[in-house]
VOVEXPA-70496 format. One record per residue (C-alpha): chain; x, y, z; residue number from 1; residue in three letters. Coordinates in steps of 0.02 Angstrom, whole numbers, m for minus. Each point is the difference from the previous one (the first is absolute). Last residue first. Example, Ala and Ser with C-alpha at 12.3 -4.5 7.8 and 13.67 -1.06 7.14 Angstrom:
REM VOVEXPA-70496
 mol     xx     yy     zz seq type
   A    684    m53    357   2  SER
   A    m69   m172     33   1  ALA
***
This chain:
REM VOVEXPA-70496
 mol     xx     yy     zz seq type
   A   4128   m388   4261 686  LEU
   A   m129    109    147 685  ARG
   A     75    163    m46 684  SER
   A    m20    m17   m185 683  ILE
   A   m172     m2      1 682  VAL
   A    m15    156    144 681  GLN
   A    133     68   m146 680  GLN
   A   m154    m35   m146 679  ILE
   A   m155     78    117 678  ALA
   A    143    150     33 677  ALA
   A     11     43   m186 676  ARG
   A   m168      1    m74 675  VAL
   A    m67    132    143 674  LEU
   A    156     95    m14 673  PRO
   A    m44     22   m199 672  ARG
   A    190    m81    m95 671  LEU
   A     79    138   m110 670  LYS
   A    m10      4   m175 669  SER
   A     66    135    m77 668  SER
   A    149      3    120 667  ASP
   A     59   m174    m66 666  ASN
   A    159    m60    102 665  SER
   A   m126    m31    192 664  ASP
   A   m149   m116   m123 663  GLU
   A    133   m108    m50 662  GLN
   A     59    m31    156 661  ALA
   A   m200    m31     92 660  ILE
   A     m6   m109   m150 659  MET
   A    162   m115     49 658  GLU
   A    m30     14    175 657  ASP
   A   m158   m108    m54 656  LEU
   A     95    m93   m131 655  LYS
   A    108    m68    119 654  ASP
   A   m121     m2    173 653  LYS
   A   m122   m145   m129 652  ILE
   A    169    m89    m71 651  GLY
   A   m102   m156     31 650  SER
   A    106    m67    163 649  SER
   A   m103    110    120 648  LYS
   A   m149    m72    m86 647  LEU
   A     32   m162      6 646  PHE
   A     93    m32    183 645  THR
   A   m154     56     63 644  MET
   A   m156    m80    m57 643  TYR
   A    122   m176     12 642  ALA
   A      2     31    217 641  PRO
   A   m186    m19    m31 640  ASN
   A   m108     82    119 639  GLU
   A    m16    m55    193 638  GLY
   A    103    154     68 637  GLU
   A    m78    154   m141 636  ARG
   A    184     42   m138 635  GLY
   A    m97    m57   m108 634  ALA
   A   m142    111     42 633  ALA
   A    100    159     m1 632  ASP
   A     76    m34   m180 631  ILE
   A   m171    m27    m61 630  ALA
   A    m84    168     97 629  ASN
   A    190     95    m77 628  ARG
   A    m48    m65   m170 627  LEU
   A   m179     64     20 626  PHE
   A     35    166     51 625  VAL
   A    126     23   m142 624  CYS
   A   m139    m57   m116 623  ALA
   A   m128    138     86 622  ASN
   A    134    124    m22 621  THR
   A     10    m33   m194 620  ARG
   A   m193     25    m16 619  ILE
   A     m5    163    130 618  GLU
   A    142     46   m123 617  ASP
   A    m88      2   m154 616  ALA
   A     54   m150   m127 615  TYR
   A     35     24   m192 614  SER
   A    167    103     24 613  GLY
   A     63   m127   m156 612  LYS
   A    153    m50    137 611  GLU
   A   m111    m48    148 610  ASN
   A    113    m39    124 609  LYS
   A   m126    m33    109 608  ILE
   A   m101    m78   m130 607  LEU
   A    107   m110    m48 606  ALA
   A     66    m77    179 605  LEU
   A   m198    m35     m5 604  VAL
   A     23   m106   m168 603  SER
   A    168    m85     49 602  GLU
   A    m72    m48    171 601  LEU
   A   m135    m93    m83 600  LEU
   A    117    m84   m143 599  THR
   A    m38     87   m167 598  GLN
   A    m69    m20   m175 597  SER
   A    105     58   m144 596  LYS
   A      3    138   m109 595  GLU
   A   m109    104    112 594  GLN
   A   m158     42    m88 593  PRO
   A     m5    188    m32 592  GLU
   A   m148    103    139 591  GLN
   A   m172    m38    m23 590  PRO
   A   m115    173     m9 589  GLU
   A    m78     41    154 588  GLU
   A   m144      7    106 587  SER
   A    m66   m190    m54 586  LEU
   A   m123    m88    m95 585  THR
   A     68   m165    m76 584  LEU
   A    m93    m51   m163 583  THR
   A    134     24   m114 582  THR
   A     68   m152     71 581  GLU
   A    160     13    112 580  PRO
   A    132   m140    m50 579  ASP
   A      5   m169     84 578  PRO
   A    131    m43    154 577  GLN
   A    133    m74     m6 576  PRO
   A     43   m111    183 575  THR
   A    171     78     48 574  VAL
   A    115   m151    107 573  GLU
   A    112     64    115 572  LEU
   A    m70     28    157 571  SER
   A     47    109    140 570  ILE
   A   m156    105     m9 569  LEU
   A   m112   m125      4 568  ALA
   A     72   m116    121 567  ASP
   A      6    157     95 566  LEU
   A   m193     40    m18 565  VAL
   A    m43   m208      4 564  ALA
   A     83     10    184 563  ASN
   A     40   m172     63 562  SER
   A     37    m96    142 561  ARG
   A    149   m121      8 560  GLU
   A     85     42    131 559  ASN
   A   m141     79    113 558  GLN
   A    m78   m167    m37 557  ALA
   A    156    m88     86 556  THR
   A     12    104    150 555  ALA
   A   m170      7     21 554  SER
   A   m112    136     38 553  SER
   A   m143    m26   m133 552  SER
   A    m61    166    m52 551  SER
   A      7    m75   m181 550  ASN
   A     m3    131   m148 549  GLY
   A    m35    171      3 548  GLY
   A    132    139    105 547  SER
   A   m108    135    m34 546  SER
   A    122    130   m102 545  THR
   A     30   m120   m145 544  VAL
   A   m194     14    m11 543  LEU
   A    m24    199     m6 542  LEU
   A    177      7   m103 541  THR
   A    m70   m122   m134 540  LEU
   A   m190     90      1 539  ALA
   A    100    163    m45 538  ILE
   A    110    m43   m139 537  ILE
   A   m137    m70    m70 536  GLY
   A    m71    179    m15 535  GLU
   A    160     77    m26 534  ASN
   A     26   m131   m173 533  GLN
   A   m191     23    m47 532  LEU
   A     12    182     m2 531  ILE
   A    164     m8    m93 530  THR
   A    m72    m93   m149 529  PHE
   A    116    m66   m152 528  LYS
   A    119    m61    142 527  PRO
   A    m60   m179     58 526  ASN
   A     89    m58    156 525  ARG
   A   m134     59     99 524  THR
   A    m90   m106    m81 523  MET
   A     59   m130     16 522  ALA
   A     53     19    202 521  ALA
   A   m204     22     m2 520  ILE
   A    m21   m162   m110 519  PRO
   A    119   m106    119 518  ASP
   A    m64     51    161 517  VAL
   A   m161    m53     29 516  VAL
   A     43   m190    m53 515  GLN
   A    129     38     85 514  CYS
   A    m67     28    165 513  SER
   A    m16    145    124 512  HIS
   A   m179     27    m58 511  LEU
   A    m55   m149    104 510  THR
   A     98     36    131 509  GLN
   A    m64    165      6 508  GLN
   A   m204    m36      8 507  LEU
   A     61   m143    164 506  SER
   A    100    127     85 505  ARG
   A   m184    137    m13 504  ILE
   A    m99   m149     57 503  SER
   A    137    m49    149 502  ALA
   A    m14    188     48 501  ALA
   A   m187     46     12 500  ASP
   A   m108     89   m140 499  LEU
   A    m58    170      6 498  ASP
   A    170     60    m35 497  ARG
   A    m26    m55   m182 496  ILE
   A   m108    183    m53 495  GLY
   A    138     67     87 494  GLU
   A    104    m21   m156 493  SER
   A    182    m29      3 492  SER
   A     80   m166    m44 491  TRP
   A   m159   m113    m23 490  THR
   A    m59    172   m116 489  VAL
   A    170    m28   m117 488  LYS
   A     m6   m143      7 487  ILE
   A   m147    m27    m97 486  LEU
   A     35    147    m85 485  ASN
   A    131    m55    m89 484  CYS
   A    m75   m185    m51 483  ILE
   A   m124    120    m74 482  THR
   A    157     67   m106 481  ARG
   A     61   m184    m57 480  THR
   A   m181    m23    m54 479  GLY
   A     17    172    m92 478  GLU
   A    178    m59    m72 477  SER
   A    m36   m172    m57 476  LYS
   A   m182     44    m83 475  MET
   A     91    149   m107 474  ALA
   A    109   m100    m35 473  PHE
   A    m70   m157    m74 472  ASP
   A    104   m150     m3 471  ASP
   A   m104    m71    143 470  SER
   A     47   m172    105 469  ARG
   A     70     84    149 468  ARG
   A    m86    159     29 467  ILE
   A   m183   m102     m5 466  LEU
   A     69   m161    123 465  ASP
   A     39    175    102 464  VAL
   A   m162     50     m7 463  LEU
   A    m80   m168     24 462  THR
   A    120    m13    143 461  SER
   A    m82    176     80 460  LEU
   A   m171    m12    m39 459  PRO
   A     34   m188    114 458  THR
   A     19   m170    m29 457  GLU
   A      9    m78    138 456  ALA
   A    178   m102     13 455  ASP
   A     55    101    160 454  SER
   A    185     43     27 453  GLY
   A    m33    157    120 452  PRO
   A   m193      1      1 451  LEU
   A    m38   m115    165 450  SER
   A     m8    177    111 449  THR
   A   m124     65    m80 448  LEU
   A   m136    m20    121 447  THR
   A   m183    100    m95 446  GLU
   A     41    180     53 445  PHE
   A    m34     60   m165 444  PRO
   A    m55   m121   m129 443  GLU
   A     86   m146    m72 442  ARG
   A     83     m1   m184 441  GLY
   A    150     21    109 440  SER
   A    110    122   m108 439  ILE
   A   m148     88   m112 438  ILE
   A   m137    m17    176 437  ARG
   A    106     78    120 436  VAL
   A     67    134   m127 435  VAL
   A   m170     35    m31 434  ASN
   A    m14     40    183 433  HIS
   A    154    107     18 432  GLY
   A    m78    110   m129 431  HIS
   A    153    126    m69 430  ASN
   A    m21    m60   m179 429  ASN
   A    m41   m165      5 428  SER
   A   m170     34   m107 427  LEU
   A     80     65   m142 426  ARG
   A    138   m140      8 425  LYS
   A   m111   m115     22 424  LEU
   A   m149     43   m152 423  ILE
   A    141     59   m107 422  GLY
   A     63   m173      1 421  VAL
   A   m182    m61    m26 420  VAL
   A    m19    109   m169 419  ASN
   A    179    m64    m75 418  SER
   A    m46   m166     51 417  GLN
   A   m154     37   m129 416  LEU
   A     75     98   m141 415  PRO
   A    113   m153     25 414  VAL
   A   m133   m138    m50 413  ALA
   A     82   m172    m58 412  ASN
   A    111    m27    150 411  ASP
   A   m158     15    121 410  LYS
   A     79    m25    149 409  LYS
   A     m5    172     92 408  LEU
   A   m193    m35    m25 407  LEU
   A     13   m100    160 406  PRO
   A     62    199    100 405  PHE
   A   m179     71    m56 404  CYS
   A   m121    m83    104 403  ALA
   A     91     m2    156 402  GLN
   A     53    205    m37 401  ILE
   A   m174     41    m10 400  VAL
   A    m60    m92    144 399  GLY
   A   m148    139     80 398  ALA
   A    125     76    144 397  ASN
   A    157     45   m123 396  GLY
   A   m151     96   m100 395  MET
   A    m46     95    139 394  ILE
   A    197     34     64 393  ASN
   A     30     37   m177 392  ARG
   A    m98    148    m59 391  ASN
   A     17    152    109 390  ARG
   A    187    m39    m70 389  GLU
   A    m52     56   m194 388  PRO
   A     91   m129   m113 387  LEU
   A   m104   m164     45 386  ALA
   A   m156     70   m102 385  LEU
   A    115    m15   m156 384  ASN
   A     67   m175     25 383  ARG
   A   m179    m52     66 382  LEU
   A    m92     43   m174 381  VAL
   A    166    m64   m118 380  GLY
   A     m7   m169    100 379  THR
   A   m202     m8    m46 378  ALA
   A     20     47   m176 377  ALA
   A    141   m128    m32 376  HIS
   A    m81   m141    117 375  SER
   A   m169     49   m136 374  ALA
   A    128    m29   m153 373  LYS
   A     70   m174     78 372  LEU
   A   m145    m60     25 371  ASP
   A    m41   m138    115 370  GLN
   A    m83    140    113 369  ALA
   A    m28    m65    169 368  LYS
   A    138     61    122 367  ARG
   A     23    162    m80 366  VAL
   A   m146     24    m52 365  VAL
   A    m65     18    162 364  HIS
   A    131    107     64 363  ILE
   A    m69    126   m100 362  LEU
   A   m187    m34     72 361  PRO
   A     68      6    165 360  GLU
   A    127    179    m25 359  ILE
   A   m127     91    m91 358  ALA
   A    m97     79    158 357  HIS
   A    m80    139   m133 356  TYR
   A     13    133    183 355  GLU
   A    179    m53     66 354  HIS
   A    120    m87   m146 353  VAL
   A    m67     80   m137 352  LEU
   A     m9    147     93 351  LYS
   A    176     18     19 350  VAL
   A     45    m61   m150 349  CYS
   A    m97    117    m90 348  HIS
   A     63    160    116 347  GLN
   A    192    m86    m57 346  ASP
   A    m21     11   m183 345  SER
   A     20   m107   m129 344  ARG
   A   m172   m101     38 343  ALA
   A    m89     18   m138 342  VAL
   A     92   m122   m107 341  ASN
   A     25   m144    137 340  GLY
   A   m193     23     32 339  LEU
   A    m18    m25   m197 338  CYS
   A    125   m147      4 337  LEU
   A    m91    m86    118 336  ALA
   A   m175     30    m68 335  ALA
   A     43    m57   m139 334  CYS
   A    102   m158     45 333  THR
   A   m156    m50    130 332  GLN
   A    m78     21   m145 331  LEU
   A     51   m119   m103 330  ASP
   A     31   m102    119 329  GLU
   A   m183    m34     16 328  ARG
   A    m58   m152     66 327  ASP
   A     83     71    181 326  GLU
   A    m94    170      8 325  LEU
   A     71     59    159 324  GLU
   A     91    116   m115 323  LEU
   A   m155     45    m83 322  TRP
   A    m67     95    132 321  SER
   A    147    125     46 320  LEU
   A    m29     31   m175 319  PHE
   A   m189     49    m13 318  THR
   A     53     90    178 317  ASP
   A    106    129   m112 316  MET
   A   m117     m7   m165 315  ILE
   A   m139     68    142 314  HIS
   A     79    105    106 313  LYS
   A     81    133   m121 312  ASN
   A    121     70     90 311  ASN
   A    161    m99    m32 310  PHE
   A    m62      9   m197 309  ILE
   A    m23    194     m9 308  ARG
   A    164    m23     97 307  VAL
   A    137   m107   m136 306  MET
   A   m105     77   m153 305  ASN
   A    117    156    m34 304  ALA
   A    163   m140     34 303  ASP
   A    m86    m94   m139 302  SER
   A     30   m215     33 301  LEU
   A   m164    m39     76 300  SER
   A    m84     26   m178 299  VAL
   A    117   m139    m52 298  SER
   A    m43   m101    125 297  VAL
   A   m181     39    m87 296  ILE
   A     58    m52   m154 295  ALA
   A    128   m160     28 294  GLU
   A   m123    m92     93 293  VAL
   A   m133     53   m172 292  LEU
   A    117    m86    m92 291  GLY
   A     37   m171    126 290  ALA
   A   m187      7      2 289  LYS
   A    m11    m29   m189 288  ILE
   A    132   m107    m19 287  ASP
   A    m55   m105    130 286  ALA
   A   m191      1    m88 285  LEU
   A     79    m62   m173 284  LYS
   A     95   m139     70 283  ALA
   A   m170    m61     93 282  ALA
   A    m76     31   m173 281  ASP
   A    137   m125    m70 280  GLU
   A     m5   m110    135 279  LYS
   A   m190     m7      1 278  ALA
   A    m10    m45   m184 277  GLU
   A    113   m133    m13 276  ALA
   A    m81    m96    134 275  GLU
   A   m205     24    m81 274  ASP
   A    m91    135     61 273  LYS
   A   m163     10     33 272  GLY
   A     10     39    168 271  GLU
   A    182     87     25 270  ASP
   A    m88    167     68 269  ASN
   A    119    156    m15 268  THR
   A     50    140    130 267  THR
   A     11    172     27 266  VAL
   A    m62     81    156 265  ASP
   A    162     46     71 264  HIS
   A    100     46   m143 263  VAL
   A   m137     98    m40 262  ILE
   A    m75     83    161 261  THR
   A    183     73      1 260  LEU
   A     16     63   m140 259  LEU
   A   m154    105     29 258  HIS
   A     43     20    170 257  PRO
   A    131     87    m93 256  VAL
   A    m94    121   m134 255  LEU
   A    m25    149     98 254  GLY
   A     54    127   m138 253  GLU
   A    121     56    142 252  LYS
   A     68   m174     m8 251  MET
   A     26    m51   m165 250  THR
   A     50    190    m63 249  PHE
   A    139    m38    108 248  VAL
   A     58   m163    m52 247  GLN
   A    m27     54   m189 246  VAL
   A    124    191     16 245  SER
   A    112   m140     84 244  ASP
   A     21   m110   m137 243  LYS
   A     57   m195     50 242  SER
   A   m225    m48    m31 241  SER
   A     44     71   m205 240  VAL
   A     22   m183    m66 239  ALA
   A    m96   m108    124 238  ARG
   A   m169     89      0 237  LEU
   A     11    m35   m150 236  ILE
   A     42   m150     19 235  ASP
   A   m126    m34    106 234  VAL
   A   m115     42   m141 233  LEU
   A     63   m128    m81 232  ALA
   A    m38   m127    130 231  ASP
   A   m161     56     14 230  MET
   A    m54    m25   m171 229  LEU
   A     62   m162    m10 228  ASP
   A    m56    m67    164 227  LEU
   A   m194     67    m62 226  TYR
   A   m125   m122     32 225  SER
   A     66    m82    169 224  ASP
   A     12    205     68 223  ALA
   A   m164    m35     m1 222  GLU
   A    m25    116    155 221  PRO
   A    164    108    m16 220  VAL
   A    m31     52   m175 219  LEU
   A    m75    166     57 218  LYS
   A    159     45    121 217  GLN
   A    113    m55   m160 216  LEU
   A    m92    124   m103 215  LEU
   A     36    142    129 214  LEU
   A    164    m63     37 213  ILE
   A     38     m7   m190 212  ALA
   A    m77    212    m43 211  ASP
   A    111     75    156 210  ARG
   A    133    m99    m73 209  ALA
   A      1     94   m169 208  GLY
   A    m14    157     96 207  HIS
   A    m10    103   m183 206  ASN
   A    182     88     55 205  MET
   A     62   m171     61 204  ILE
   A    m45    m90   m146 203  ILE
   A     76    129   m125 202  GLU
   A    154     25    129 201  GLU
   A     42   m220    m24 200  ASN
   A    m34      1   m187 199  GLY
   A    162    161      0 198  GLU
   A     98   m137     81 197  GLU
   A    m10   m143    m94 196  ILE
   A    m72   m175     45 195  GLU
   A   m137     60     31 194  SER
   A    m81      5   m165 193  LEU
   A    m22   m175     18 192  ASN
   A    m73     12    174 191  VAL
   A   m131    108   m122 190  ILE
   A    m29    m93   m114 189  VAL
   A    m49   m182    127 188  ARG
   A    m88    102    107 187  ALA
   A   m102     66   m208 186  ALA
   A     m9   m222     15 185  ILE
   A    m89    m15    149 184  THR
   A   m127    131    m22 183  MET
   A    m33    m59   m171 182  SER
   A    m27   m174     33 181  VAL
   A   m109     36    154 180  GLU
   A   m104    130   m113 179  HIS
   A   m157    m69     38 178  GLU
   A     17    m74    153 177  ASP
   A     74    122     81 176  VAL
   A   m114    121    m46 175  SER
   A     15    204     45 174  ASP
   A    154     56   m101 173  LEU
   A    151     63     90 172  GLN
   A    108   m111    m36 171  LEU
   A    m31     37   m174 170  VAL
   A     27    196     40 169  LYS
   A    191    m65     48 168  LEU
   A     25    m57   m174 167  LEU
   A    m94    168    m57 166  GLN
   A    143    111    111 165  GLU
   A    142   m120    m26 164  ILE
   A      5     19   m195 163  ALA
   A     15    200     15 162  GLY
   A     84    m11   m172 161  LEU
   A    182     41     73 160  GLU
   A    m26   m160     87 159  ILE
   A    m61   m120   m133 158  ALA
   A    151    104   m132 157  LYS
   A    126    m53    157 156  LYS
   A    m56   m193     13 155  GLN
   A     m6    m10   m190 154  ALA
   A    193     72      1 153  PRO
   A     38   m115    156 152  GLU
   A    m67   m181    m65 151  TYR
   A     m8   m119    153 150  SER
   A   m171    m57    m27 149  MET
   A    m68    187    m65 148  THR
   A    m80    m58   m174 147  ALA
   A    m81   m145     64 146  ASN
   A    m63     55    143 145  LEU
   A    m65    164    m73 144  LEU
   A    m77   m115   m158 143  ALA
   A   m128   m115    143 142  GLY
   A    m13    168     85 141  CYS
   A    m73     64   m161 140  ALA
   A   m101   m183    m33 139  THR
   A    m80      1    144 138  LYS
   A    m65    160     26 137  ILE
   A    m72    m24   m179 136  SER
   A    m83   m140     76 135  ASP
   A    m59     52    148 134  PRO
   A    m98    172    m90 133  HIS
   A     35    102    156 132  THR
   A     37    171    m91 131  THR
   A     21    147     95 130  LYS
   A    146     80    m75 129  SER
   A    m83    m21   m168 128  LEU
   A   m183     92     67 127  LEU
   A    109    123    130 126  GLU
   A    103     71   m164 125  HIS
   A    138    108    101 124  ASP
   A    127   m107    m71 123  VAL
   A    m63   m178    m40 122  CYS
   A     66     13   m203 121  ALA
   A    147     76     39 120  ASN
   A     45   m148    135 119  ALA
   A    m69   m124   m129 118  PHE
   A     90     59   m158 117  ALA
   A    175     33     76 116  ARG
   A    m29   m191     65 115  MET
   A    m24    m67   m157 114  ALA
   A    141     89    m82 113  GLN
   A    112    m63    122 112  VAL
   A    m47   m157     m2 111  ASP
   A      3     m8   m197 110  VAL
   A    184    106     m1 109  ASN
   A     80   m157    118 108  PRO
   A    m55   m141   m108 107  ILE
   A    m28   m130    113 106  ARG
   A     14   m137    m65 105  ASP
   A   m189    m77     76 104  LYS
   A    m90    179    m95 103  ASN
   A   m167    m78    m32 102  MET
   A    m55     67    171 101  THR
   A     36    157    m50 100  LEU
   A    m87    m34   m161  99  LEU
   A   m157    m52     85  98  ASP
   A     25    162    135  97  VAL
   A     24     88   m138  96  ILE
   A   m151    m37    m92  95  LEU
   A    m99     29    168  94  GLU
   A     23    150     m1  93  VAL
   A     m3     52   m208  92  ILE
   A   m183    m59      8  91  GLN
   A    m81    172     14  90  SER
   A    m85     91    156  89  SER
   A    193     15     40  88  GLY
   A     77     75   m148  87  ILE
   A   m148    106    m48  86  PRO
   A     m3     75    183  85  THR
   A    173     44     30  84  ARG
   A     19     91   m149  83  VAL
   A    m62    148     61  82  SER
   A     95     15    146  81  GLU
   A    153      7   m102  80  GLN
   A    176    m92     90  79  ARG
   A   m102   m149    m95  78  SER
   A     41     23   m153  77  ALA
   A    196    m49     26  76  ASP
   A    m73   m149     90  75  ALA
   A    m92    m65   m157  74  CYS
   A    123     43   m122  73  PHE
   A    158    m87     89  72  GLN
   A   m143   m152     m2  71  PHE
   A    m16     29   m161  70  THR
   A    186    m11    m24  69  ASN
   A     28   m157    110  68  ALA
   A   m134    m99   m102  67  VAL
   A     84     76   m164  66  ASP
   A    163    m98     78  65  GLN
   A    m83   m145     47  64  TRP
   A    m48    m30   m181  63  THR
   A    180     65    m84  62  ASP
   A     53   m114    136  61  ALA
   A    m74   m159   m116  60  ALA
   A   m104   m139    140  59  PRO
   A    134   m183    m12  58  GLU
   A   m159   m103     47  57  ARG
   A    m80    107   m115  56  ASN
   A   m242     m9     48  55  THR
   A      0     88    165  54  SER
   A     99    136    m71  53  LEU
   A    m74     39   m172  52  SER
   A   m177     m2    105  51  VAL
   A     64    109    105  50  LYS
   A     85     86    m80  49  ALA
   A   m184     33   m156  48  ASP
   A    m94     26    187  47  GLU
   A    128    151     23  46  LEU
   A    m48     85   m190  45  GLY
   A   m172    m31     30  44  ALA
   A     m6    101    178  43  VAL
   A    112    136    m83  42  ILE
   A   m112     14   m142  41  LYS
   A   m162      6    108  40  PRO
   A     96    134     97  39  VAL
   A     52    128   m126  38  ALA
   A   m170     85    m27  37  ALA
   A    m19     13    169  36  ASN
   A    188     51     30  35  MET
   A      0    141   m123  34  ALA
   A   m174     63     94  33  VAL
   A     94      8    176  32  ARG
   A    146     71    m71  31  ASP
   A    164    m63   m112  30  VAL
   A    115    165    m64  29  LYS
   A     61   m113   m121  28  LEU
   A    168    m78    m60  27  ALA
   A    m39   m155    146  26  LYS
   A   m150     m4    m89  25  LEU
   A     86    m58   m165  24  ARG
   A    139   m114     82  23  GLN
   A   m153   m105     71  22  ILE
   A   m106    m10   m146  21  LEU
   A    143    m45   m100  20  SER
   A     55   m160    134  19  HIS
   A   m197    m43     34  18  LEU
   A    m43     m2   m211  17  SER
   A    m76    166    m76  16  ASP
   A   m187      8    m28  15  ASP
   A    m66    102    136  14  LEU
   A    152    149     13  13  ILE
   A      9     m6   m186  12  GLU
   A   m152    128    m17  11  ASP
   A     61    108     94  10  PRO
   A    m85     77    189   9  VAL
   A   m116    167    m26   8  SER
   A   m146    m54    m86   7  SER
   A    m46   m127    172   6  ASP
   A      9   m184    m39   5  ALA
   A   m106   m116    m18   4  ILE
   A     44   m151    109   3  CYS
   A     m7   m141   m119   2  ARG
   A    m59   m188     44   1  MET
***
């Protein structure tokens, strides 16, 4: 059927072939009248091309070129508002969709021009942009999916033409049943486009996360029927949830409660499914839940959300209640990770312990969880909560130490072990009762006199075993620093003084063992971090100053008694240490490593000499005090005389005399009085 042309339209427009028609139209100023006249010919030409391409096994490149040129003409013409209606009300849009689907070889120019035509035709044209015909939408989305699959040029062009905004409108359609396939494909296209930064930005700008969350909430009651769609929507959340702007928007718009409801309620029903179907659906559901957990945890990562979440009673109560759901370790993990993220200030940590009473449910997770992810998350929160001094008493009394220390044996989970070491280190800091719990494995005021030599497993013995077998520098260092904490508190804290003298002596004798001393000596020998060396020297000084060891007064026992610190000081054995890991967090840069490993005595003398100027005078003085007290200990009545014999023959005096002489001869590097006096005190004892 011929369309009656306006007298202003050249007759050749109605009679030319598609190829010639498009060329002539491009040369004309196309308006509404001209387009009305040309549409039937364009439709006929595209239909002929469709037939030709579907019947030929190897379609001619010329035909595809004509198709691409036609798409380009429609795209360019649609820039004019008056032309959009003639194009949109004809079969042209449907034919573009059909031909785009036939473009199996993904000829770039065909895809790009088709997407331009779609986008331009829909600009400010309500009728076209709200087209909801299921087949048309499905076909268009499918074509976009194929065009944007790992193909960046097509992705960029689709984004440039506003494809994401239109695809999100598909997710907003009312009837899920009618448009389920289109929605699923549209979500997959959005995920494809999120692979490049421009796509992420467009999704965020058009609030794609909100649309995904709201649609997910609609699908939860019949999740069994929509697992593929839900999986695609969760992938959209995965693509953008790490962005701070999305995290803040999700919280401000009140979308977090929706996410909590979705991940809690979503489930499947195996009724009527065979084993393979049930297994496949279970895997999909697990992946959906994991993605939802990631999205929720991401929201809690934002600094801007920390206070908002903490002050939202509904959200906090939900997290705390999830900790007690033994059959939902995914929710336990989610809750613990989120609580850990909001427990990043002393104020929040104190409130979580004193007002929210979070310790008991966290201990519940630690004791019961089968999944290491849940245990890791719970111990991460406890590690944060152990930092404020006000929390340590409650945490110790609640049984945190007893619940956590067995996890030190989980060698397949180093981050979990690190959390537990952090808990022990913080809880033992200047807290006598917690120190008792760690050393003895018992509660304060229980009988402790049977401790030394006991084979019972304790937090301390488990920690020492971990330090011995671990190759992780950060783990060994933090574990050893924890032991140093125990020593400092046991010898100097007022918090330990409410124990009886026999119990204190038992604790000290337990610490005065080679199993405890050896890792401290190893840490002190390592010159890479002066802070660690100084902590080790202080701990060794406290140990060597006390008598330690066997308290028997018999002559035989006195001659045979061993002093663990003196044994380490005179030892010529050198145990190689692992290199520091980048995960170690200290307040200083590592010093250059020594060319060869040194004995403990060599390391202490090198520290005092300070050849590279790396050590503060206070640290050098501490090293001198350690040597002085070690010499005094070696000369104590009842000590093995071999200790003093070695120390006097080891050349300590000559090396220290040489240091003073060198300093005196060099006016630019005079020894400060504090260090000089400390060195002279050591020399005077040899």
